[in-house]
Backbone as JSON Lines, residues from 0, in Angstrom:
{"i":0,"aa":"M","n":[79.51,104.67,107.94],"ca":[80.05,104.84,106.99],"c":[81.0,106.08,107.36]}
{"i":1,"aa":"V","n":[81.99,106.14,106.61],"ca":[83.11,107.55,106.78],"c":[83.11,108.85,105.73]}
{"i":2,"aa":"V","n":[82.29,110.27,106.2],"ca":[82.6,110.96,105.13],"c":[84.55,111.82,105.58]}
{"i":3,"aa":"L","n":[84.98,111.91,104.85],"ca":[86.27,112.77,104.87],"c":[85.22,114.09,104.83]}
{"i":4,"aa":"A","n":[85.47,114.24,103.62],"ca":[85.12,115.71,103.69],"c":[83.51,116.13,103.12]}
{"i":5,"aa":"D","n":[83.2,117.61,103.73],"ca":[81.98,117.58,102.88],"c":[81.8,118.47,101.85]}
{"i":6,"aa":"M","n":[81.0,117.71,100.5],"ca":[81.86,118.37,99.52],"c":[81.13,119.41,98.75]}
{"i":7,"aa":"S","n":[80.03,119.99,99.81],"ca":[79.17,121.54,99.68],"c":[79.37,122.26,100.75]}
{"i":8,"aa":"G","n":[79.05,123.34,100.05],"ca":[79.16,124.26,100.57],"c":[79.57,125.43,99.87]}
{"i":9,"aa":"P","n":[81.35,125.77,100.42],"ca":[82.39,126.6,99.7],"c":[83.61,126.31,99.53]}
{"i":10,"aa":"F","n":[83.8,124.94,100.22],"ca":[84.6,123.95,100.49],"c":[85.51,123.43,98.91]}
{"i":11,"aa":"P","n":[85.13,123.07,98.05],"ca":[85.46,123.14,97.23],"c":[85.59,123.71,95.92]}
{"i":12,"aa":"C","n":[84.82,124.81,96.27],"ca":[86.13,126.19,95.62],"c":[86.75,126.75,96.88]}
{"i":13,"aa":"V","n":[86.9,126.61,97.93],"ca":[88.46,126.87,97.91],"c":[89.63,126.32,97.54]}
{"i":14,"aa":"M","n":[89.78,125.34,97.43],"ca":[90.1,123.4,97.49],"c":[90.91,124.22,95.52]}
{"i":15,"aa":"V","n":[89.89,125.12,95.25],"ca":[89.87,125.06,93.65],"c":[90.97,126.45,93.37]}
{"i":16,"aa":"F","n":[90.85,127.29,94.52],"ca":[91.03,128.88,93.85],"c":[92.67,128.03,94.65]}
{"i":17,"aa":"A","n":[92.39,127.49,95.84],"ca":[94.36,127.45,96.83],"c":[95.27,126.77,95.67]}
{"i":18,"aa":"F","n":[94.55,126.2,95.21],"ca":[95.5,124.87,93.56],"c":[95.78,126.77,92.53]}
{"i":19,"aa":"V","n":[94.74,127.02,92.21],"ca":[95.36,127.9,91.53],"c":[95.99,128.66,91.84]}
{"i":20,"aa":"V","n":[96.74,129.55,92.99],"ca":[97.2,130.25,93.43],"c":[98.25,129.46,93.55]}
{"i":21,"aa":"I","n":[98.69,128.56,94.46],"ca":[99.97,127.8,94.35],"c":[100.94,127.29,93.05]}
{"i":22,"aa":"A","n":[99.65,127.03,91.86],"ca":[100.41,126.51,90.13],"c":[100.7,128.55,89.72]}
{"i":23,"aa":"A","n":[100.43,128.95,90.04],"ca":[100.08,131.01,89.77],"c":[101.62,131.25,90.22]}
{"i":24,"aa":"I","n":[101.61,130.71,92.12],"ca":[103.74,131.11,92.11],"c":[104.65,130.37,91.8]}
{"i":25,"aa":"A","n":[103.59,128.81,91.68],"ca":[105.21,127.79,91.15],"c":[106.27,128.84,90.01]}
{"i":26,"aa":"I","n":[105.05,129.56,88.75],"ca":[105.12,129.39,87.81],"c":[105.69,130.61,87.57]}
{"i":27,"aa":"V","n":[105.17,131.65,88.26],"ca":[105.85,133.25,88.43],"c":[107.62,132.89,89.19]}
{"i":28,"aa":"M","n":[107.76,132.56,90.12],"ca":[108.63,131.97,90.91],"c":[109.56,130.95,89.8]}
{"i":29,"aa":"A","n":[109.36,130.19,89.06],"ca":[110.7,130.36,87.99],"c":[110.7,130.55,86.68]}
{"i":30,"aa":"I","n":[109.9,131.62,86.45],"ca":[110.65,132.67,85.63],"c":[111.29,133.53,86.51]}
{"i":31,"aa":"V","n":[111.17,133.99,87.66],"ca":[112.02,134.13,88.45],"c":[113.67,133.86,88.59]}
{"i":32,"aa":"K","n":[113.81,132.85,88.55],"ca":[114.69,131.81,89.44],"c":[115.15,131.91,87.58]}
{"i":33,"aa":"G","n":[114.23,131.67,86.62],"ca":[115.81,132.21,84.9],"c":[116.13,133.16,84.52]}
{"i":34,"aa":"R","n":[115.07,133.6,85.03],"ca":[115.78,135.55,84.89],"c":[116.74,135.44,85.2]}
{"i":35,"aa":"A","n":[116.51,135.08,87.0],"ca":[118.01,135.46,87.3],"c":[119.53,135.13,87.49]}
{"i":36,"aa":"Q","n":[119.14,133.28,86.53],"ca":[119.42,132.63,86.0],"c":[120.4,133.52,84.68]}
{"i":37,"aa":"R","n":[119.72,134.18,84.17],"ca":[120.68,135.07,82.63],"c":[121.33,135.82,82.98]}
{"i":38,"aa":"E","n":[120.44,136.88,84.1],"ca":[121.35,138.27,84.44],"c":[122.61,137.28,84.91]}
{"i":39,"aa":"A","n":[122.53,136.48,85.94],"ca":[124.27,136.02,86.64],"c":[125.19,135.53,85.07]}
{"i":40,"aa":"M","n":[124.29,134.85,84.25],"ca":[124.74,133.99,83.09],"c":[126.22,135.89,82.31]}
{"i":41,"aa":"A","n":[125.06,136.29,81.64],"ca":[125.36,137.95,81.33],"c":[126.41,138.56,82.29]}
{"i":42,"aa":"R","n":[126.08,138.34,83.28],"ca":[127.38,138.74,84.27],"c":[128.41,138.5,84.15]}
{"i":43,"aa":"L","n":[128.56,136.89,84.49],"ca":[129.69,136.63,84.32],"c":[130.55,136.79,82.52]}
{"i":44,"aa":"A","n":[129.82,136.69,81.41],"ca":[130.37,136.65,80.59],"c":[131.32,138.16,80.67]}
{"i":45,"aa":"A","n":[130.85,139.08,80.97],"ca":[130.69,139.99,80.46],"c":[132.22,140.15,81.69]}
{"i":46,"aa":"E","n":[132.48,139.89,82.67],"ca":[133.5,139.69,83.72],"c":[134.57,138.9,82.69]}
{"i":47,"aa":"L","n":[134.66,137.94,82.21],"ca":[135.62,137.67,81.52],"c":[135.95,137.66,80.36]}
{"i":48,"aa":"G","n":[134.78,138.7,79.26],"ca":[135.51,139.58,78.63],"c":[134.58,138.35,76.85]}
{"i":49,"aa":"L","n":[133.67,137.17,77.75],"ca":[132.68,136.68,77.27],"c":[131.61,137.22,76.59]}
{"i":50,"aa":"T","n":[130.79,136.9,75.44],"ca":[129.71,136.99,75.24],"c":[128.53,135.88,75.46]}
{"i":51,"aa":"Y","n":[127.11,137.03,75.86],"ca":[126.02,136.19,76.3],"c":[125.51,136.0,75.22]}
{"i":52,"aa":"Y","n":[125.08,135.07,74.95],"ca":[123.58,134.3,74.31],"c":[122.54,133.5,75.44]}
{"i":53,"aa":"R","n":[121.73,134.04,74.89],"ca":[120.1,133.35,76.07],"c":[120.17,131.83,75.29]}
{"i":54,"aa":"D","n":[119.9,131.76,73.75],"ca":[119.11,130.61,73.3],"c":[121.16,130.41,71.96]}
{"i":55,"aa":"D","n":[120.66,129.43,71.87],"ca":[122.14,128.29,71.44],"c":[122.05,129.14,70.14]}
{"i":56,"aa":"P","n":[123.25,130.26,69.18],"ca":[123.21,130.24,68.21],"c":[123.76,129.7,67.24]}
{"i":57,"aa":"W","n":[124.16,128.55,67.05],"ca":[125.09,127.83,66.17],"c":[124.56,126.13,66.72]}
{"i":58,"aa":"D","n":[123.35,125.69,66.96],"ca":[122.95,124.88,67.07],"c":[123.71,123.87,67.32]}
{"i":59,"aa":"I","n":[124.47,124.24,68.58],"ca":[125.7,122.72,68.97],"c":[125.15,121.37,69.47]}
{"i":60,"aa":"P","n":[124.05,121.51,69.39],"ca":[124.14,119.48,70.11],"c":[124.41,119.41,68.2]}
{"i":61,"aa":"E","n":[124.42,119.69,67.08],"ca":[124.79,119.21,65.8],"c":[126.12,118.95,65.71]}
{"i":62,"aa":"R","n":[126.38,120.44,65.79],"ca":[127.28,120.95,65.03],"c":[128.56,120.01,65.94]}
{"i":63,"aa":"Y","n":[128.54,120.19,67.36],"ca":[129.53,119.34,67.99],"c":[129.29,117.91,68.5]}
{"i":64,"aa":"S","n":[128.34,116.96,66.87],"ca":[127.6,115.8,67.13],"c":[128.53,114.38,67.91]}
{"i":65,"aa":"R","n":[129.69,115.15,66.65],"ca":[131.01,114.31,66.93],"c":[131.38,113.61,68.87]}
{"i":66,"aa":"F","n":[130.7,114.33,68.75],"ca":[131.42,113.51,71.23],"c":[129.69,113.11,71.25]}
{"i":67,"aa":"D","n":[129.89,111.9,72.11],"ca":[128.91,111.06,72.5],"c":[127.98,111.88,72.97]}
{"i":68,"aa":"L","n":[128.09,112.96,74.08],"ca":[126.89,113.6,75.15],"c":[125.97,114.13,73.75]}
{"i":69,"aa":"F","n":[126.19,114.58,72.58],"ca":[126.03,115.45,71.89],"c":[125.11,114.07,71.38]}
{"i":70,"aa":"Q","n":[124.95,113.17,71.06],"ca":[124.56,112.14,70.8],"c":[123.25,111.01,71.5]}
{"i":71,"aa":"E","n":[122.93,111.44,72.47],"ca":[122.0,110.94,73.81],"c":[120.96,111.63,73.0]}
{"i":72,"aa":"G","n":[119.99,110.45,73.66],"ca":[118.54,111.01,73.82],"c":[118.39,111.82,72.52]}
{"i":73,"aa":"H","n":[116.96,112.52,72.56],"ca":[116.48,113.36,71.72],"c":[116.49,114.68,72.57]}
{"i":74,"aa":"S","n":[115.49,115.97,71.45],"ca":[115.22,117.09,72.45],"c":[116.41,117.6,72.71]}
{"i":75,"aa":"R","n":[117.49,117.63,71.56],"ca":[118.62,117.75,72.42],"c":[118.12,119.82,72.22]}
{"i":76,"aa":"K","n":[119.04,120.4,72.92],"ca":[118.84,121.57,73.58],"c":[120.29,122.85,74.37]}
{"i":77,"aa":"A","n":[120.8,123.54,73.92],"ca":[121.65,124.03,74.33],"c":[121.29,125.78,74.21]}
{"i":78,"aa":"S","n":[121.49,126.61,75.45],"ca":[120.94,127.93,75.53],"c":[122.21,128.26,77.31]}
{"i":79,"aa":"N","n":[121.86,129.42,77.43],"ca":[122.92,130.15,78.48],"c":[124.51,129.98,77.46]}
{"i":80,"aa":"V","n":[124.52,130.58,76.65],"ca":[125.84,130.08,75.49],"c":[126.82,131.41,76.07]}
{"i":81,"aa":"L","n":[128.02,130.99,76.64],"ca":[129.06,132.33,76.75],"c":[129.96,131.6,75.43]}
{"i":82,"aa":"A","n":[130.18,132.36,74.99],"ca":[131.3,132.26,73.81],"c":[132.64,133.49,74.25]}
{"i":83,"aa":"G","n":[133.51,133.41,73.31],"ca":[134.55,134.55,73.34],"c":[135.97,133.49,72.94]}
{"i":84,"aa":"R","n":[136.93,134.16,73.1],"ca":[138.24,133.89,74.04],"c":[139.09,133.97,75.12]}
{"i":85,"aa":"A","n":[139.14,133.22,75.91],"ca":[140.11,132.91,76.66],"c":[141.3,132.63,76.71]}
{"i":86,"aa":"D","n":[142.19,133.49,76.99],"ca":[143.63,132.52,76.74],"c":[143.8,132.59,76.19]}
{"i":87,"aa":"G","n":[143.74,132.58,74.45],"ca":[143.91,133.01,73.57],"c":[143.47,131.22,72.37]}
{"i":88,"aa":"R","n":[142.03,130.57,72.76],"ca":[141.77,129.85,72.74],"c":[140.23,130.31,72.37]}
{"i":89,"aa":"E","n":[139.53,129.6,72.07],"ca":[137.74,129.76,72.02],"c":[137.18,129.1,72.44]}
{"i":90,"aa":"V","n":[135.92,129.5,73.54],"ca":[135.73,128.58,74.56],"c":[134.21,128.72,74.84]}
{"i":91,"aa":"I","n":[132.89,128.37,74.83],"ca":[131.85,127.77,74.68],"c":[131.59,127.08,75.68]}
{"i":92,"aa":"V","n":[131.06,127.74,76.97],"ca":[130.58,127.47,78.04],"c":[128.64,126.73,77.43]}
{"i":93,"aa":"C","n":[128.46,126.35,78.17],"ca":[126.5,126.17,77.74],"c":[125.4,125.75,78.83]}
{"i":94,"aa":"D","n":[124.59,125.83,78.91],"ca":[123.88,124.9,79.29],"c":[123.54,123.98,78.67]}
{"i":95,"aa":"Y","n":[123.08,122.16,78.78],"ca":[122.39,122.27,77.33],"c":[121.85,119.83,78.61]}
{"i":96,"aa":"Q","n":[120.7,120.4,77.99],"ca":[119.53,119.14,77.56],"c":[118.96,118.41,77.04]}
{"i":97,"aa":"Y","n":[119.18,117.48,77.08],"ca":[118.58,116.73,76.53],"c":[117.95,115.42,77.12]}
{"i":98,"aa":"S","n":[116.21,115.01,76.32],"ca":[115.52,113.19,77.06],"c":[115.69,111.98,76.57]}
{"i":99,"aa":"T","n":[115.67,110.9,77.1],"ca":[115.6,110.08,76.61],"c":[113.88,109.67,77.58]}
{"i":100,"aa":"G","n":[113.73,108.23,76.72],"ca":[112.21,108.09,76.71],"c":[111.39,108.46,76.24]}
{"i":101,"aa":"S","n":[110.47,107.99,76.31],"ca":[109.06,108.78,75.78],"c":[107.76,108.8,77.18]}
{"i":102,"aa":"G","n":[106.7,110.02,76.25],"ca":[105.47,109.38,77.55],"c":[105.63,109.26,78.97]}
{"i":103,"aa":"K","n":[105.31,109.23,80.0],"ca":[105.45,108.98,80.87],"c":[107.06,108.56,81.83]}
{"i":104,"aa":"N","n":[107.58,107.4,80.57],"ca":[109.2,107.04,81.26],"c":[110.24,108.06,80.74]}
{"i":105,"aa":"Q","n":[109.34,109.35,80.35],"ca":[110.62,110.72,79.53],"c":[111.18,111.33,81.05]}
{"i":106,"aa":"T","n":[112.55,111.0,80.96],"ca":[113.27,112.6,81.32],"c":[114.05,113.08,80.72]}
{"i":107,"aa":"T","n":[114.24,114.36,81.63],"ca":[115.27,114.84,81.02],"c":[116.93,115.62,81.17]}
{"i":108,"aa":"H","n":[117.57,115.59,81.17],"ca":[119.0,115.08,81.67],"c":[119.47,116.53,81.07]}
{"i":109,"aa":"Y","n":[120.25,117.19,82.68],"ca":[120.69,118.81,82.56],"c":[122.45,118.63,82.72]}
{"i":110,"aa":"C","n":[123.03,119.63,82.12],"ca":[124.45,119.61,82.52],"c":[125.65,120.73,82.27]}
{"i":111,"aa":"Q","n":[125.71,121.47,82.68],"ca":[126.46,121.71,81.41],"c":[127.82,122.0,80.92]}
{"i":112,"aa":"E","n":[128.33,122.29,79.87],"ca":[129.01,122.01,78.95],"c":[130.66,123.53,78.51]}
{"i":113,"aa":"F","n":[131.4,122.31,78.53],"ca":[133.17,123.37,78.1],"c":[132.85,123.21,77.24]}
{"i":114,"aa":"Q","n":[133.73,124.25,76.04],"ca":[134.31,123.63,75.03],"c":[135.36,124.28,74.5]}
{"i":115,"aa":"E","n":[136.15,123.96,74.51],"ca":[137.97,125.18,74.1],"c":[138.55,123.89,72.99]}
{"i":116,"aa":"E","n":[138.9,125.29,72.3],"ca":[139.88,124.4,70.69],"c":[141.29,124.43,71.22]}
{"i":117,"aa":"F","n":[141.77,123.26,71.66],"ca":[143.08,122.94,71.82],"c":[143.83,122.3,70.34]}
{"i":118,"aa":"R","n":[145.06,123.54,70.3],"ca":[145.36,122.92,68.89],"c":[145.0,122.69,67.61]}
{"i":119,"aa":"G","n":[144.16,123.01,67.74],"ca":[143.01,123.22,66.46],"c":[141.77,122.25,66.28]}
{"i":120,"aa":"H","n":[142.23,120.48,67.67],"ca":[140.89,120.04,68.32],"c":[139.93,120.7,68.98]}
{"i":121,"aa":"S","n":[138.64,120.66,69.65],"ca":[137.98,120.57,69.89],"c":[137.9,120.12,71.0]}
{"i":122,"aa":"I","n":[137.7,120.46,72.1],"ca":[137.53,119.34,73.27],"c":[136.31,119.45,74.15]}
{"i":123,"aa":"Y","n":[135.17,119.08,75.0],"ca":[134.74,120.0,75.75],"c":[134.86,118.75,77.02]}
{"i":124,"aa":"L","n":[134.52,119.93,78.6],"ca":[134.48,119.01,80.0],"c":[133.43,119.28,80.06]}
{"i":125,"aa":"L","n":[132.06,117.84,80.51],"ca":[131.15,117.96,81.17],"c":[131.42,118.1,83.09]}
{"i":126,"aa":"A","n":[130.52,118.5,83.78],"ca":[130.56,118.88,84.58],"c":[128.96,119.36,85.37]}
{"i":127,"aa":"D","n":[128.25,118.82,86.43],"ca":[127.48,118.93,86.89],"c":[127.47,120.88,87.44]}
{"i":128,"aa":"F","n":[128.73,120.99,87.8],"ca":[128.62,122.39,88.95],"c":[130.33,122.26,88.41]}
{"i":129,"aa":"L","n":[130.48,123.65,87.42],"ca":[131.47,123.36,87.25],"c":[132.12,125.33,87.59]}
{"i":130,"aa":"D","n":[133.21,125.31,88.01],"ca":[133.59,127.08,88.65],"c":[133.78,127.29,87.25]}
{"i":131,"aa":"F","n":[133.12,128.32,86.25],"ca":[133.37,128.53,85.34],"c":[134.53,129.59,84.99]}
{"i":132,"aa":"R","n":[134.79,130.23,86.03],"ca":[136.04,131.76,85.93],"c":[136.77,130.16,87.33]}
{"i":133,"aa":"G","n":[137.51,129.46,87.49],"ca":[138.62,128.65,87.44],"c":[138.44,127.83,86.62]}
{"i":134,"aa":"A","n":[137.81,127.66,85.54],"ca":[137.77,127.01,84.32],"c":[138.68,127.72,83.53]}
{"i":135,"aa":"L","n":[137.84,128.81,83.17],"ca":[138.52,130.06,82.09],"c":[139.73,131.06,82.67]}
{"i":136,"aa":"R","n":[140.3,130.95,83.56],"ca":[141.2,131.79,84.33],"c":[142.51,130.39,84.38]}
{"i":137,"aa":"G","n":[141.92,129.1,84.48],"ca":[143.16,128.29,84.84],"c":[144.01,128.68,86.26]}
């Protein structure tokens, strides 16, 4: 008989402690990364003369539900919203997410979205990696 590990003594406690430490580090890193992203978006908004909103102030998925993207999936949410006027047009830039499936088969999709008023009509540009400075400055 092969014994993989001796479960007596301090080994189980060390394993639980290690797991708790690793989980705590992962949580702290996620919080720090989220804060850094929000601060970067706020700086970018200030640089471009836009206003930054951490949370979606207009329920963007509902407001723009006429676009196919905002009809996809469930649990739709916009965040890190930059809004204002650029080159005389109203613009909205945001992080957007929605989920498809359920349970073990649920997938959350993330993207960045650029909304612009053009001749009285709203248009949007979807990009995974959008250079906001170039998009807003032309």
